[in-house]
C-alpha positions in Angstrom: 4.3 -7.4 -8.2 1.3 -7.7 -6.2 -0.4 -6.7 -2.9 -3.5 -6.2 -0.8 -4.9 -3.5 1.0 -2.9 -2.6 4.1 -5.5 -2.5 6.9 -8.3 -4.5 7.8 -12.0 -2.6 6.8 -13.6 -4.1 10.1 -11.5 -2.4 12.7 -12.3 1.3 13.4 -9.3 3.0 15.0 -10.1 6.6 14.7 -9.8 8.8 18.1 -13.5 9.8 17.3 -15.0 6.6 17.1 -14.2 5.9 21.0 -15.3 9.2 22.2 -15.6 13.0 22.1 -12.5 13.7 24.0 -9.6 11.2 23.8 -7.7 10.9 27.1 -3.9 11.9 27.0 -1.3 10.5 28.9 -0.3 13.1 31.7 2.0 11.0 33.8 5.5 11.2 32.3 6.6 8.4 34.9 4.2 6.1 33.5 5.6 6.7 30.2 9.1 6.2 31.2 8.1 2.9 32.8 6.4 1.7 29.7 9.5 2.7 27.6 11.7 0.8 30.2 9.7 -2.3 30.0 9.6 -2.2 26.0 13.6 -2.1 26.4 13.8 -5.2 28.8 11.6 -7.5 27.0 12.2 -6.4 23.3 15.8 -8.0 23.0 14.5 -11.4 24.3 11.5 -11.2 21.9 13.7 -10.4 18.8 15.9 -13.4 19.9 13.0 -15.4 20.0 11.7 -14.4 16.5 15.1 -15.0 15.0 15.0 -18.5 16.7 11.9 -19.3 15.1 12.9 -18.0 11.8 16.0 -19.9 11.6 19.5 -18.6 11.0 21.7 -18.8 8.1 23.9 -21.4 9.4 21.1 -23.5 10.9 20.5 -26.5 9.0 16.7 -27.9 9.1 15.9 -31.5 9.6 15.2 -33.6 6.4 11.7 -34.5 5.3 10.8 -38.1 5.2 10.1 -39.4 1.6 6.7 -38.6 0.2 5.8 -36.2 3.0 3.5 -33.3 1.7 4.8 -29.9 1.1 3.0 -26.6 1.6 3.4 -24.0 -1.2 2.4 -20.3 -0.5 1.2 -17.7 -3.2 -1.2 -14.9 -3.3 -4.3 -16.0 -5.6 -5.4 -12.4 -6.2 -2.1 -11.9 -7.9 -3.5 -12.3 -11.4 -2.8 -14.0 -14.7 -0.5 -15.8 -15.8 1.0 -16.6 -12.4 -2.0 -18.0 -10.3 -5.6 -16.8 -10.3 -9.1 -18.3 -10.0 -10.4 -20.2 -12.4 -13.6 -18.6 -14.0 -15.2 -21.8 -14.7 -14.5 -23.1 -11.0 -13.8 -20.3 -8.4 -12.8 -22.9 -5.9 -9.8 -23.8 -8.2 -6.5 -21.8 -9.0 -5.1 -21.8 -12.4 -2.0 -20.3 -13.9 1.5 -21.4 -15.3 2.9 -21.4 -11.6 -0.2 -24.0 -10.6 0.8 -26.1 -13.5 4.4 -25.9 -12.9 3.7 -27.0 -9.2 1.5 -30.1 -10.3 4.8 -31.2 -12.4 7.0 -30.6 -9.4 4.6 -32.6 -7.4 4.8 -35.6 -9.8 8.4 -35.5 -10.2 9.1 -35.2 -6.4 6.4 -37.9 -5.6 5.1 -35.4 -3.0 1.6 -34.0 -2.6 2.0 -30.0 -2.5 -0.8 -28.1 -0.9 -1.4 -24.6 -1.6 -1.5 -22.0 1.4 -3.0 -18.5 0.5 -0.8 -16.0 1.5 -0.3 -12.0 1.0 2.2 -11.3 -1.5 4.3 -8.8 0.5 4.3 -11.1 3.4 5.8 -14.2 1.4 9.4 -13.6 2.6 8.5 -13.0 6.3 6.2 -16.2 6.0 8.9 -18.4 4.9 11.3 -17.1 7.8 8.4 -17.9 10.4 7.9 -21.4 8.9 4.2 -20.8 8.0 5.0 -22.8 4.8 7.7 -24.7 3.2 8.4 -22.7 0.0 7.0 -19.7 -1.9 6.6 -19.6 -5.6 4.6 -16.4 -6.9 6.8 -14.6 -9.3 9.6 -13.9 -6.8 12.4 -11.7 -8.4 15.7 -12.3 -7.0 17.4 -9.4 -5.2 20.3 -8.9 -2.9 17.9 -8.3 0.2 15.8 -11.4 -0.4 18.9 -13.4 -0.9 20.3 -12.6 2.7 16.7 -13.8 4.0 15.8 -16.9 1.9 17.3 -19.7 0.1 16.5 -19.3 -3.7 16.5 -22.3 -6.0 17.6 -22.4 -9.7 15.4 -20.0 -11.7 12.3 -21.5 -13.4 11.5 -18.5 -15.8 13.7 -15.7 -17.5 11.8 -12.5 -17.8 12.2 -9.2 -19.5 10.4 -5.9 -19.2 7.9 -4.7 -21.9 7.0 -1.1 -22.5 3.5 -0.4 -23.3 1.7 2.4 -24.7 -1.7 3.5 -26.0 -2.5 2.3 -29.4 -2.8 5.7 -30.9 0.5 7.2 -29.2 3.4 6.9 -31.8 5.7 9.4 -29.9 8.2 6.8 -28.6 9.2 3.3 -29.2 12.0 3.0 -26.5 12.5 4.1 -23.1 15.1 6.4 -24.2 12.8 8.3 -26.2 10.3 7.9 -23.3 12.9 9.8 -21.1 13.4 12.5 -23.9 9.8 13.1 -24.2 9.5 13.7 -20.6 6.9 10.8 -20.2 5.2 9.6 -17.1 5.6 5.7 -16.6 3.6 3.5 -14.3 5.0 0.4 -12.8 4.9 -1.8 -9.7 6.8 -1.3 -6.4 10.2 -2.7 -5.6 10.6 -4.6 -9.1 13.2 -4.8 -11.7 11.0 -2.2 -13.9 10.9 0.4 -11.0 14.9 -0.1 -10.6 15.1 0.4 -14.4 13.3 3.6 -14.5 15.2 4.9 -11.3 18.5 4.1 -13.1 17.5 6.0 -16.4 15.8 8.9 -14.4 12.6 8.5 -16.0 9.4 10.0 -14.2 7.3 7.1 -12.8 4.0 6.5 -10.9 4.2 3.4 -8.7 1.3 1.3 -8.1 0.6 -1.7 -5.9 -1.2 -4.0 -8.4 -0.8 -5.0 -11.9 -4.2 -4.0 -13.5 -4.4 -0.3 -12.4 -1.4 0.8 -14.4 -3.0 -0.2 -17.4 -6.5 1.1 -16.5 -4.7 4.6 -16.0 -2.6 4.1 -19.1 -6.3 4.1 -21.0 -7.5 6.9 -19.2 -4.7 9.2 -20.2 -3.3 9.5 -16.8 0.1 7.8 -17.8 2.2 8.0 -21.0 3.3 4.5 -20.8 3.8 1.2 -18.5 6.9 -0.9 -17.9 6.0 -4.2 -16.5 7.5 -7.8 -16.8 6.6 -9.5 -20.2 4.3 -12.1 -19.0 1.9 -9.6 -17.2 2.0 -7.2 -20.2 1.1 -10.4 -22.5 -2.0 -10.9 -20.4 -3.2 -7.5 -19.5 -2.1 -5.4 -22.3 -1.6 -7.4 -25.4 -5.5 -8.3 -25.5 -6.6 -4.7 -25.0 -7.2 -3.0 -28.4 -6.5 0.5 -26.7 -2.9 -0.6 -25.9 0.2 -2.0 -27.8 3.8 -2.9 -27.2 6.3 -0.2 -27.7 9.5 -1.7 -29.1 11.3 -5.1 -27.9 11.4 -6.3 -24.4 14.3 -4.8 -22.4 16.7 -5.9 -19.5 16.6 -9.4 -17.8 15.8 -11.1 -14.7 14.9 -14.4 -13.1 12.1 -16.0 -11.1 12.8 -18.4 -8.5 11.5 -20.6 -5.9 12.1 -19.2 -2.2 12.9 -21.7 0.5 14.2 -21.1 4.2 17.6 -20.6 5.0 19.2 -23.7 6.0 16.5 -25.7 4.3 19.1 -27.1 1.9 17.6 -30.5 1.6 14.3 -29.1 0.1 16.1 -26.4 -2.0 18.3 -29.4 -3.6 15.3 -31.3 -4.3 13.6 -28.6 -5.9 16.7 -27.8 -7.9 17.0 -31.2 -9.2 13.0 -31.3 -10.0 13.5 -28.2 -11.9 16.3 -29.5 -13.9 14.5 -32.7 -14.9 11.5 -30.8 -16.1 13.7 -28.7 -18.1 15.7 -31.4 -19.6 12.5 -33.4 -20.4 10.8 -30.5 -22.4 7.9 -30.3 -19.7 8.6 -26.9 -18.8 8.6 -25.7 -22.5 5.3 -27.5 -23.0 3.8 -25.8 -19.9 4.9 -22.4 -20.9 3.8 -22.7 -24.4 0.4 -23.5 -23.2 0.4 -20.3 -21.4 2.1 -18.3 -24.4 4.9 -17.2 -22.3 7.7 -19.4 -24.0 10.5 -17.4 -25.7 13.9 -17.6 -26.7 15.0 -16.3 -23.1 13.9 -19.5 -21.5 16.8 -21.6 -23.5 18.9 -19.8 -20.9 17.2 -21.5 -17.9 19.4 -24.9 -18.3 22.6 -22.7 -17.2 20.9 -19.8 -15.7 22.4 -18.2 -12.6 21.1 -15.6 -10.3 22.3 -11.9 -10.5 22.3 -9.7 -7.5 20.7 -6.6 -9.0 20.7 -4.2 -5.9 24.1 -4.5 -4.2 25.5 -1.6 -6.6 22.0 0.3 -5.6 22.7 0.2 -1.7 26.1 1.6 -2.0 24.7 4.6 -4.6 21.8 5.6 -2.0 23.5 8.0 0.2 21.8 10.5 2.7 22.0 13.4 -0.1 20.0 11.3 -2.5 17.3 9.8 -0.6 16.8 13.0 2.1 15.4 15.2 -0.6 12.8 12.6 -1.7 11.8 12.0 1.8 11.2 15.7 2.2 9.1 16.1 -0.9 7.0 13.0 0.4 6.7 14.8 3.7 5.6 18.0 1.9 3.1 16.0 -0.2 1.9 14.6 3.3 1.5 18.0 4.8 -0.7 19.4 1.9 -2.8 16.2 1.8 -3.4 16.4 5.4 -4.3 20.1 5.9 -6.5 20.3 2.7 -8.3 17.0 3.5 -8.7 18.2 7.0 -10.2 21.7 5.9 -12.7 20.0 3.8 -13.6 17.8 6.5 -14.3 20.8 8.9 -16.3 22.5 6.1 -18.4 19.4 5.8 -18.6 18.5 9.4 -20.0 21.7 11.0 -23.2 21.8 8.8 -23.6 18.2 9.3 -23.5 18.6 13.2 -25.8 21.6 13.2 -28.4 19.7 10.9 -28.3 16.8 13.5 -28.7 19.1 16.4 -31.1 21.7 14.9 -32.4 20.8 11.6 -35.8 19.6 10.8 -36.6 15.6 11.0 -35.8 15.0 7.4 -32.5 16.9 7.6 -31.5 15.2 10.9 -32.3 11.8 9.0 -30.1 12.8 6.0 -27.3 14.1 8.3 -27.4 11.1 10.5 -27.2 8.9 7.2 -24.3 10.9 5.9 -22.3 10.2 9.3 -23.3 6.5 9.5 -22.3 5.9 5.8 -18.8 7.6 5.8 -18.0 6.2 8.9 -19.0 2.9 8.3 -17.6 2.1 4.8 -13.7 1.6 4.9 -11.6 4.5 3.6 -9.8 2.2 1.1 -13.0 1.4 -0.5 -14.2 5.0 -0.7 -10.8 5.9 -2.5 -11.1 3.1 -4.8 -14.6 4.2 -5.9 -13.6 7.9 -6.2 -10.7 7.2 -8.3 -11.2 4.0 -10.4 -15.4 4.0 -10.0 -16.0 7.6 -10.9 -13.6 7.3 -13.9 -15.6 4.5 -15.5 -18.6 6.8 -15.1 -16.9 9.5 -16.6 -16.3 7.4 -19.7 -19.6 5.9 -19.7 -21.8 9.2 -19.2 -18.8 11.5 -21.0 -18.4 13.4 -18.1 -14.9 14.3 -17.8 -15.1 16.2 -14.4 -15.6 13.0 -12.8 -12.1 11.8 -14.0 -10.3 12.6 -10.7 -6.6 13.0 -10.1 -4.9 10.8 -7.5 -4.2 13.7 -5.2 -7.7 15.2 -5.8 -9.5 11.9 -5.3 -7.2 11.3 -1.9 -8.4 14.6 -0.5 -12.1 14.1 -1.2 -11.9 10.5 0.3 -10.2 11.4 3.4 -12.2 14.8 3.6 -15.3 12.7 3.4 -14.2 10.0 5.8 -13.0 12.4 8.7 -16.0 14.8 8.1 -18.3 12.0 9.6 -16.0 11.7 12.8 -15.7 15.4 13.1 -19.4 16.1 12.6 -19.8 13.9 15.9 -17.0 15.6 17.7 -18.7 18.9 16.8 -22.3 17.8 17.6 -21.1 16.7 21.2 -19.1 19.6 21.8 -22.0 22.1 20.9 -24.4 19.8 22.7 -22.4 20.0 26.0 -22.9 23.8 26.3 -25.7 24.2 29.0 -29.4 25.3 27.6 -29.1 28.3 30.2 -26.4 29.9 27.7 -29.2 29.9 25.1 -31.8 31.2 27.4 -29.7 34.2 28.8 -28.8 35.2 25.2 -32.6 35.3 24.4 -33.5 37.3 27.5 -31.2 39.8 25.9 -33.2 39.7 22.5 -30.1 38.3 20.9 -30.9 36.3 17.6 -30.3 32.5 17.4 -27.6 32.7 14.9 -26.0 35.5 16.7 -25.9 33.5 20.0 -24.7 30.5 18.3 -21.7 32.5 16.7 -20.9 34.6 19.7 -21.8 32.6 22.6 -22.2 28.9 22.0 -19.5 28.0 19.4 -16.7 29.9 21.2 -17.3 27.8 24.2 -17.8 24.6 22.2 -14.4 24.9 20.5 -12.7 24.3 23.9 -14.3 21.2 24.2 -13.9 20.3 20.4 -10.2 21.2 20.3 -8.6 18.1 21.9 -10.2 15.3 20.0 -9.9 17.4 16.9 -6.4 17.8 17.3 -6.0 14.3 18.0 -7.8 13.6 14.6 -5.7 15.7 12.7 -2.5 13.9 13.9 -4.1 10.7 13.2 -4.9 11.8 9.7 -1.3 12.6 9.0 -0.6 8.9 9.5 -3.6 7.7 7.8 -2.3 9.6 4.7 -0.3 6.3 3.9 -3.5 4.4 2.6 -3.5 6.6 -0.4 -0.5 5.1 -1.8 -3.0 2.6 -3.0 -4.2 5.2 -5.6 -0.7 5.8 -6.6 -0.2 9.0 -4.4 3.5 8.6 -3.1 3.3 10.5 0.3 5.9 9.9 2.9 5.0 6.4 4.2 5.1 5.2 0.6 8.4 6.9 -0.2 10.0 5.3 2.6 9.0 1.7 1.3 10.2 2.7 -1.9 13.5 3.9 -0.8 14.2 1.5 1.8 13.6 -1.6 -0.7 15.7 0.1 -3.3 18.4 0.7 -1.0 18.1 -2.0 1.9 18.6 1.1 4.3 15.6 0.4 6.4 17.1 1.7 9.6 18.6 5.0 8.1 15.7 5.9 6.1 13.3 4.7 8.7 14.7 6.9 11.2 14.7 10.0 9.0 10.9 9.3 8.2 10.1 9.1 11.8 11.9 12.3 12.5 9.7 13.9 9.7 6.6 12.6 11.1 7.5 14.1 14.3 8.3 17.3 13.2 4.9 17.4 11.6 2.8 16.1 14.4 4.5 17.3 17.6 4.0 21.1 17.1 0.4 20.4 16.5 0.1 19.1 20.0 2.3 22.1 21.5 -0.2 24.4 19.6 -3.2 22.5 21.1 -1.9 22.6 24.6 -1.3 26.4 24.2 -4.8 27.0 22.9 -6.4 24.7 25.5 -4.5 26.8 28.3 -5.5 30.0 26.8 -9.1 29.4 26.0 -9.3 27.7 29.2 -9.2 31.0 30.9 -11.8 32.3 28.8 -9.5 34.4 26.3 -10.5 34.2 22.7 
């Protein structure tokens, strides 16, 4: 349900950040040698990883009585699961935190908290980084093959939320008939229900952003788990619940496969807490108890994705991947064109401008090159929307694609500006002097003499950046843009066909990027002979 930004803001991997001209591998034997080494060492590495993670039939040693347990969750997930206590930021609170304390008392074992990214919880269990995870984990067929789930500790349903002033529909069926756009989270029961009903959706990585976009008129409705809706939608006077909760699912504790001892202990402790009424008192404290929880005593776990795997055939997922690839092309081309339009004036200002103009151009480059692109995207999409409301400036409220193009364009323009500056600066001063001796104006000299020669130097790193931009577009999924990488994540998790869909996604990326390299080499060869 929750996740964090995918890339570290402290690492700059852009080709332009390491030099004007990025070297290319010219030795095919060296490439083949690297591939051969990878093929030799990859299978043993994978086998070792499987050994570390534990196989399905490998029983793990039992723990001594009273031994401490390590519980992993993502404290950035939000209420009511686990979140920071506003009165004491060093302390976590939430209904899952209270349930952990109750389990610790029942098991007579200390349980320590391990902060872990939500998306990495299942791999973390397999690696043995902690003993178990409890963080609103829904049970799916994919996850059941990788971890051992306990008995359910919460029965959830899905709640449709709309704006308080919107009375067009009170159900998902009416929402579909009205052609509405519904926000939800990736790889959740809510997303699968929308797919099953054929309702247009916009997928988010956090549970706060969909409700924000709903109030900003970017969505018609939001469908999320009822506990999330209770804490993020019900208190908001601009939003309201539409109809009764629908569908049903379970949250369970995830342990390592083979750790039957711990799983059995947790099952027994949960049963005792349910029978004693402790679970009900805890859930009533957080306002999430309802009649559905009475089913916990005999609740089983439903496999909600096996049928989906069978239904996701090539003719169903391939068109969606092509749509994602087309959006990636549009996003990359428009962003790079914007970067070029911004970069050339900035480079010229740094080379030939007056001192104040040079300082401004330098500040522009250092600012947009120095801040993480994800932070820039969040500001453009969410920050400007707040300013639009506060100052009544509607044009500041950007659509997701507009914010993505502007953010990537600004970020890449700083790198391109440095490439252009270095390329133009590499042309000998004698070229300017020769043109001046012919009484040629400086603007004409630049346009007819300097720039054509500089393009030969600029072209290789510029092409590298353009190819890198195709891959960097994946970060815009954080502001609800479903490009190719995001479409792959959605489809692979919905169908469990990671290999098939992954291969097709890789082919689409190659189709987009390889021709660029071929075109660049052809232009280099042609222009290297002085033919423009």
